[in-house]
VOLODO-327661 format. One record per residue (C-alpha): x negated, y, z; residue in three letters. Coordinates in steps of 0.02 Angstrom, whole numbers, padded with zeros to 5 digits, always signed. Layout:
! VOLODO-327661
XYZALA...
! end
This chain:
! VOLODO-327661
-00007-00011+00001MET-00056+00181-00028ARG-00076+00327+00089VAL-00090+00492+00045VAL-00181+00617+00185ILE-00162+00792+00134THR-00289+00941+00218GLY-00407+00778+00230ALA-00575+00869+00218ALA-00507+01003+00365GLY-00543+00979+00553PHE-00402+00871+00593ILE-00389+00785+00421GLY-00557+00717+00393SER-00537+00642+00569ARG-00353+00568+00554LEU-00431+00491+00378SER-00581+00413+00484GLU-00461+00350+00610LEU-00346+00269+00486LEU-00473+00197+00397VAL-00525+00091+00541SER-00334+00035+00567GLN-00311+00012+00379ALA-00280-00175+00381GLU-00183-00201+00536ARG-00078-00052+00461LEU-00065-00129+00284GLY-00161+00026+00181TYR-00273-00038+00044ASN-00274+00137-00034ASP-00322+00285+00042VAL-00301+00437-00050VAL-00366+00605+00033LEU-00297+00767-00065LEU-00398+00926-00006ASP-00386+01098-00115ALA-00556+01127-00033LEU-00522+01323+00028THR-00651+01388+00134TYR-00602+01250+00290SER-00609+01120+00199GLY-00764+01031+00181ARG-00809+00896+00078LEU-00951+00863+00211GLU-00836+00790+00338ASN-00781+00654+00223LEU-00954+00573+00193GLU-00920+00425+00311GLU-00757+00380+00263VAL-00775+00390+00083MET-00913+00238+00074ARG-00761+00144+00097ASP-00697+00060-00071SER-00522+00093-00034ARG-00536+00270+00010VAL-00523+00405-00145SER-00525+00585-00150PHE-00442+00716-00261VAL-00468+00900-00264ARG-00294+00989-00291GLY-00178+01103-00203SER-00007+01057-00134ILE+00090+01193-00225THR+00027+01110-00387ASP+00167+00992-00463VAL+00051+00918-00552LEU-00065+00837-00441VAL+00080+00794-00308THR+00182+00726-00419GLU+00028+00608-00489GLU-00031+00595-00328VAL+00107+00529-00233LEU+00160+00422-00370ALA+00156+00239-00300GLY+00133+00301-00102ALA+00195+00225+00026HIS+00163+00351+00153ALA+00102+00540+00166VAL+00033+00613+00314LEU+00038+00806+00287HIS-00107+00891+00382LEU-00114+01030+00213ALA-00096+01203+00283ALA-00171+01375+00342GLU-00201+01377+00510SER-00287+01534+00580HIS-00183+01665+00673VAL-00284+01809+00658ASP-00298+01760+00460ARG-00108+01770+00443SER-00101+01935+00528ILE-00215+02013+00401THR-00152+01911+00258GLY+00014+01835+00267ALA+00070+01787+00077ARG-00055+01630+00071LEU+00014+01554+00235PHE+00192+01560+00180TYR+00126+01504+00005GLU+00052+01360+00061THR+00147+01319+00207ASN+00317+01350+00129VAL+00304+01321-00044VAL+00181+01202-00055GLY+00257+01078+00073THR+00429+01102-00014GLN+00329+01032-00167GLN+00261+00888-00068LEU+00433+00850-00022LEU+00514+00849-00173GLU+00365+00751-00261SER+00376+00640-00112ALA+00569+00618-00136ARG+00535+00573-00347ASN+00410+00443-00306ALA+00509+00345-00162GLY+00409+00373-00029VAL+00445+00289+00127GLU+00374+00374+00288ARG+00326+00543+00245PHE+00230+00631+00437VAL+00236+00835+00447HIS+00105+00880+00550VAL+00155+01047+00648SER+00105+01138+00786THR+00182+01199+00957ASP+00168+01378+00912GLU+00317+01371+00819VAL+00401+01383+00993TYR+00343+01559+01016GLY+00277+01579+01210SER+00336+01514+01392ILE+00330+01582+01539ASP+00364+01437+01646ASP+00397+01238+01600GLY+00390+01153+01437ALA+00476+01134+01265TRP+00551+01003+01243GLY+00572+00946+01045GLU+00762+01016+01038ASP+00690+01203+01106HIS+00749+01343+00996LEU+00620+01391+00878LEU+00544+01573+00886GLN+00388+01610+00820PRO+00285+01756+00837ASN+00147+01756+00697SER+00167+01753+00512PRO+00067+01590+00556TYR+00181+01518+00650SER+00329+01535+00561SER+00274+01484+00414SER+00242+01322+00503LYS+00421+01344+00562ALA+00480+01371+00404GLY+00407+01214+00353SER+00459+01092+00470ASP+00642+01156+00443LEU+00588+01113+00242ALA+00538+00928+00307ALA+00710+00900+00419LEU+00808+00987+00299ALA+00733+00837+00152TYR+00786+00701+00266GLN+00959+00765+00319ARG+00984+00803+00123THR+00894+00674+00028TYR+00880+00542+00145GLY+00679+00563+00148LEU+00599+00448+00283ASN+00534+00618+00379VAL+00450+00649+00542MET+00391+00802+00625VAL+00223+00804+00746THR+00204+00966+00837ARG+00021+00956+00934CYS-00037+01085+01073SER-00218+01182+01054ASN-00338+01047+00959ASN-00533+01042+01001TYR-00684+00940+00944GLY-00811+00905+00827PRO-00810+00995+00640ARG-00688+01117+00700GLN-00692+01284+00602PHE-00812+01406+00694PRO-00660+01520+00675GLU-00575+01457+00823LYS-00611+01503+01005LEU-00711+01334+01057ILE-00828+01335+00925PRO-00843+01524+00904LEU-00892+01542+01076PHE-01027+01375+01052VAL-01107+01429+00901THR-01116+01602+00972ASN-01165+01565+01140LEU-01317+01427+01044ILE-01377+01592+00973ASP-01362+01683+01145GLY-01235+01796+01054GLU-01089+01873+01158SER-00915+01803+01137VAL-00748+01911+01121PRO-00612+01868+01253LEU-00438+01926+01182TYR-00358+02055+01305GLY-00366+02002+01494ASP-00409+01822+01457GLY-00247+01751+01541LEU-00170+01673+01397HIS-00159+01485+01437VAL-00135+01333+01311ARG-00136+01162+01320ASP-00304+01075+01239TRP-00290+00918+01164LEU-00450+00824+01079PHE-00450+00793+00896VAL-00450+00607+00936ASP-00302+00612+01041ASP-00205+00721+00925HIS-00253+00590+00785CYS-00189+00434+00868GLN-00028+00520+00904GLY+00009+00540+00721ILE-00031+00371+00689LEU+00088+00296+00820ARG+00223+00417+00738VAL+00159+00347+00563LEU+00196+00167+00629GLU+00344+00181+00738GLY+00439+00362+00730GLY+00626+00370+00680ARG+00681+00466+00512ALA+00712+00636+00551GLY+00658+00656+00731GLU+00527+00764+00819ILE+00370+00724+00920TYR+00256+00862+01021ASN+00101+00790+01063ILE+00009+00867+01198GLY-00156+00840+01289GLY-00109+00862+01464GLY-00224+01004+01513THR-00168+01190+01512GLU-00295+01331+01573LEU-00326+01514+01538THR-00430+01595+01397ASN-00558+01636+01534ILE-00566+01488+01619ASP-00609+01389+01461ILE-00750+01538+01420THR-00826+01510+01590ARG-00820+01306+01554LEU-00911+01331+01400LEU-01044+01458+01484LEU-01101+01345+01614GLU-01125+01202+01477LEU-01219+01335+01361CYS-01309+01404+01512GLY-01271+01556+01469ALA-01178+01687+01634ASP-01032+01796+01609GLU-01116+01936+01541SER-01110+01867+01377LEU-00918+01891+01381ILE-00870+02054+01265GLU-00699+02116+01313PRO-00591+02119+01137ALA-00429+02204+01077ALA-00285+02090+01105ASP-00215+01999+00959ARG-00058+02073+00882LEU+00088+01975+00934GLY-00015+01867+01050HIS+00078+01717+01136ASP+00068+01710+01306ARG+00060+01535+01365ARG+00114+01362+01263TYR+00155+01224+01328SER+00246+01036+01278VAL+00337+00915+01352ASP+00268+00767+01273TRP+00359+00628+01359SER+00459+00579+01197LYS+00318+00509+01106ILE+00256+00430+01257HIS+00400+00340+01310ASN+00463+00285+01121GLU+00263+00269+01062LEU+00177+00244+01205GLY+00073+00391+01172TYR-00052+00434+01303GLN-00197+00569+01295PRO-00371+00461+01319GLU-00490+00595+01325THR-00521+00687+01494GLU-00549+00885+01451PHE-00710+00918+01529GLU-00782+00755+01432GLU-00716+00813+01267GLY-00783+00969+01289LEU-00968+00900+01337ALA-00958+00789+01185ARG-00901+00935+01083THR-01032+01061+01136VAL-01166+00920+01093LYS-01101+00899+00938TRP-01130+01098+00884TYR-01307+01063+00983ARG-01352+00919+00868GLU-01269+01007+00707ASN-01341+01171+00679GLU-01341+01127+00471PRO-01150+01092+00471TRP-01112+01261+00552TRP-01239+01386+00512ARG-01208+01426+00327PRO-01022+01456+00383LEU-01052+01593+00496LYS-01163+01665+00390GLU-01048+01682+00269ARG-00924+01727+00362ASP-01039+01865+00453SER
! end
């Protein structure tokens, strides 16, 4: 059977590709197609290891291109859809691309999946579609209240995916994850940006008062959650995937300073992001109860592994930092 992973050359997509291939025989997949447009954050280097497997092939193309999606999805049993523009700051300065890729691109992929008779379609989304929550945690039935162009574009893509299930009977499942971290994350996101700055002895920009709260999820745990949904998720259902570790940005910053042997003199206050959500928190009891999901990576362990990876893989991130400087 064929499975297609979109956004496969990115941070989460490349790790998901590796974990899926490691379980491909058990899952019944002997044809794994990795699709990516190779925009600024998608890198073929991320796929070097998995591409050595004879069952794996790579296609460069955009999910907005009907010719690409129709060809790649022909004969596919399943789709794991991760292709997206995902950085909030970039969405604030250039929103249109986010709606084109995340909404229009997702609709095109769904249409091609419907035409191809795809049997399982996992749409990977974000907890940011819920907006901000002062206390408690969002369940999957919580009202969508996105506050950035990025999160609103993802909310639109979620609704498109669910509409294709209800209208056309496409077997769609939606996952919404909390903040991912781990090796190979593009150095525009908080943890890799701060780690690579600290490796160079540079300051780290901390938005606002630093008290914004996020739930942190190691990338391997997220990917295992996605695979559980692929294998056993129910059509039309939404599954939150959380990490169970809520920390403020200042707490994360202090942990990174300690791991990198730096002190708080390197914290540089920065003007707060426009529309900055104060707190995210997801209730992931549904995926735990239905599919047995449980994050396995303790945050301190995952963070230490992440810092170690960036220390040992400077040739991976150095050109990206220099290109964006």
